[in-house]
C-alpha positions in Angstrom: 23.0 -98.4 -97.3 23.0 -95.0 -95.8 25.1 -94.4 -92.7 23.2 -93.5 -89.6 24.1 -90.1 -88.1 24.0 -89.2 -84.4 22.7 -85.8 -83.4 22.0 -83.9 -80.2 18.7 -83.7 -78.5 18.2 -80.1 -79.5 17.8 -81.1 -83.1 14.3 -82.4 -82.3 13.1 -78.9 -81.8 14.8 -77.8 -85.0 13.0 -80.5 -87.0 9.7 -79.1 -85.8 10.7 -75.6 -86.6 11.7 -76.5 -90.1 8.4 -78.4 -90.5 6.3 -75.5 -89.4 7.9 -73.2 -92.0 7.1 -75.8 -94.7 3.6 -76.4 -93.5 2.7 -72.7 -93.7 3.4 -72.7 -97.4 0.6 -75.1 -98.3 -1.4 -75.5 -95.1 -4.7 -76.2 -96.9 -3.5 -79.2 -98.8 -2.0 -80.6 -95.6 -5.2 -80.0 -93.8 -7.2 -81.8 -96.5 -4.8 -84.8 -96.4 -5.0 -85.1 -92.6 -8.8 -84.8 -92.7 -8.9 -87.6 -95.2 -6.6 -89.7 -93.0 -8.9 -89.1 -90.0 -12.1 -90.0 -92.0 -10.4 -93.1 -93.3 -9.5 -94.2 -89.7 -13.1 -93.6 -88.6 -14.7 -95.4 -91.6 -12.4 -98.4 -91.4 -12.6 -98.5 -87.6 -16.4 -99.0 -87.9 -15.9 -102.4 -89.5 -16.9 -104.9 -86.8 -14.1 -106.8 -85.1 -11.4 -106.3 -87.7 -11.6 -102.5 -88.5 -8.8 -101.4 -86.3 -6.6 -104.2 -87.5 -7.2 -103.3 -91.1 -6.3 -99.6 -90.4 -3.0 -100.6 -88.7 -2.2 -102.7 -91.7 -2.6 -99.8 -94.2 -1.3 -97.1 -91.8 2.3 -97.4 -93.0 1.1 -96.9 -96.6 -0.7 -93.7 -95.8 2.2 -92.5 -93.6 4.4 -93.0 -96.7 2.0 -90.8 -98.6 2.4 -88.0 -96.1 6.2 -88.5 -96.3 6.1 -88.3 -100.1 4.2 -85.0 -99.8 6.9 -83.9 -97.2 9.6 -84.6 -99.7 7.8 -82.5 -102.3 7.4 -79.7 -99.8 11.1 -79.8 -98.9 11.9 -79.6 -102.7 9.6 -76.6 -102.9 7.0 -78.4 -105.0 3.3 -78.0 -104.6 1.7 -80.5 -102.2 -1.4 -82.3 -103.5 -4.3 -84.0 -101.7 -3.7 -87.1 -103.9 -0.2 -87.4 -102.5 -1.7 -89.2 -99.5 -2.7 -92.1 -101.7 0.2 -92.1 -104.2 1.9 -95.3 -102.7 -1.3 -97.4 -103.2 -0.5 -97.2 -106.9 3.0 -98.6 -106.5 2.5 -102.3 -106.1 6.0 -103.1 -104.9 6.2 -100.5 -102.2 2.6 -100.9 -101.3 3.1 -104.6 -100.6 6.3 -103.9 -98.6 4.6 -101.3 -96.5 1.7 -103.7 -95.9 4.2 -106.2 -94.5 5.5 -103.4 -92.2 1.9 -102.9 -91.1 1.6 -106.6 -90.4 4.6 -106.4 -88.1 3.2 -103.3 -86.5 0.0 -105.1 -85.8 1.7 -108.1 -84.4 3.9 -106.0 -82.0 0.8 -103.9 -81.0 -1.1 -107.0 -80.1 1.9 -108.3 -78.1 2.2 -105.1 -76.2 -1.5 -105.0 -75.5 -1.3 -108.6 -74.2 1.6 -107.6 -71.9 -0.2 -104.5 -70.8 -3.4 -106.4 -70.2 -1.5 -109.0 -68.2 0.2 -106.3 -66.2 -3.1 -104.6 -65.5 -4.7 -108.0 -64.5 -1.9 -108.8 -62.2 -1.9 -105.4 -60.5 -5.7 -105.4 -60.3 -5.5 -108.7 -58.5 -2.8 -107.4 -56.2 -4.9 -104.3 -55.6 -7.6 -106.4 -53.9 -5.2 -107.1 -51.0 -3.3 -103.8 -51.2 -3.6 -100.9 -48.9 -4.7 -97.6 -50.2 -1.1 -96.3 -50.0 0.0 -99.0 -52.4 -2.5 -98.1 -55.2 -0.5 -95.4 -56.8 2.4 -97.8 -57.2 0.1 -100.4 -58.8 -1.1 -97.8 -61.3 2.4 -96.6 -62.0 3.4 -100.2 -62.9 0.8 -100.5 -65.6 1.6 -97.0 -66.9 5.3 -98.0 -67.1 4.6 -101.1 -69.1 2.4 -99.1 -71.5 5.0 -96.4 -71.9 7.8 -98.8 -72.5 5.7 -100.7 -75.1 4.8 -97.4 -76.9 8.5 -96.4 -76.9 9.6 -99.8 -78.2 7.0 -99.6 -81.1 8.0 -96.1 -81.9 11.7 -97.1 -82.2 10.8 -100.0 -84.4 8.5 -98.3 -86.9 9.2 -94.5 -86.8 11.4 -94.5 -89.8 10.4 -97.8 -91.4 7.9 -96.2 -94.0 10.5 -93.7 -95.1 13.2 -96.3 -95.5 10.9 -98.5 -97.6 9.7 -95.6 -99.7 12.9 -93.6 -100.3 15.6 -96.2 -99.9 13.8 -99.3 -101.2 14.7 -101.3 -98.1 12.9 -104.7 -97.5 10.4 -104.5 -94.6 12.4 -106.3 -92.0 15.6 -104.4 -92.9 13.7 -101.1 -92.7 12.4 -102.0 -89.2 15.9 -102.9 -88.1 17.3 -99.7 -89.4 14.6 -97.6 -87.8 15.3 -99.3 -84.4 19.0 -98.8 -84.8 18.7 -95.1 -85.7 16.3 -94.5 -82.8 18.6 -96.3 -80.4 21.6 -94.3 -81.5 19.6 -91.1 -81.2 17.5 -92.1 -78.2 17.5 -88.6 -76.6 16.5 -86.6 -79.7 13.9 -89.3 -80.6 12.5 -89.3 -77.1 12.3 -85.4 -77.2 10.7 -85.7 -80.7 7.9 -87.9 -79.2 7.4 -85.8 -76.1 6.9 -82.7 -78.3 4.5 -84.7 -80.5 2.5 -86.1 -77.5 2.2 -82.7 -75.9 1.2 -81.1 -79.2 -1.4 -83.9 -79.8 -2.9 -83.4 -76.4 -3.3 -79.7 -76.9 -4.4 -80.1 -80.5 -7.2 -82.6 -79.4 -8.8 -80.1 -77.0 -10.7 -78.0 -79.6 -12.8 -80.9 -81.0 -9.6 -82.6 -82.4 -9.3 -79.7 -84.9 -5.7 -78.9 -83.7 -4.7 -82.4 -85.0 -5.2 -81.0 -88.6 -2.0 -79.0 -87.8 -0.2 -81.4 -85.5 -0.2 -84.5 -87.7 1.1 -82.8 -91.0 3.7 -80.8 -89.0 4.9 -84.0 -87.3 5.1 -85.8 -90.7 7.2 -82.9 -92.1 9.4 -83.0 -89.0 9.7 -86.8 -89.3 10.9 -86.4 -92.9 13.4 -83.8 -91.8 14.7 -86.1 -89.1 14.9 -89.0 -91.6 17.0 -86.8 -94.0 19.4 -85.8 -91.2 19.8 -89.2 -89.6 20.1 -91.3 -92.7 22.6 -89.1 -94.6 
């Protein structure tokens, strides 16, 4: 098993800088893969009641496809549109990543329930609260949501890469992802802040900026994985 390295917060920016250089080499293929990912999310999401759940289940498999392409780009190989779906053809890894998706779905539902409970409680409290108390009530719900998102990120950020490249079982991959994120809390937090800001900006022009943000983030994630799991 690879030893987890600890790095400084400044490395998060270096990961993105390296990713941008790799993205520019084959930006069209990256754009096509990202477009296909987006269309897949929309089509599956239209399935009544279960569409979103299905997409979460297969998301780690498609993330692994992006990481596979990132590995090729790092090795100076040509990236192909079909790389996005390459893991679907590997039964063992596909099934393992499906299990990762199942855990992701379960944690997401749990976080949603906690957030919903928090919002319900604060809404009830808000009926009797003064106007000056309302910002505090909203901040409480936001804090629960932010903590839930951070917890999920730490659990699953590196799990697809660890299954794909290190052949780790799903639960071990999730544990290793959390451990690496915990040991590198500051750079991972910075990594996510950069991603969230870039996603917000990228979503402004009719979501077109996400065709750049998502592949660059995938390349940055692969770079981070290579550095932390050396």
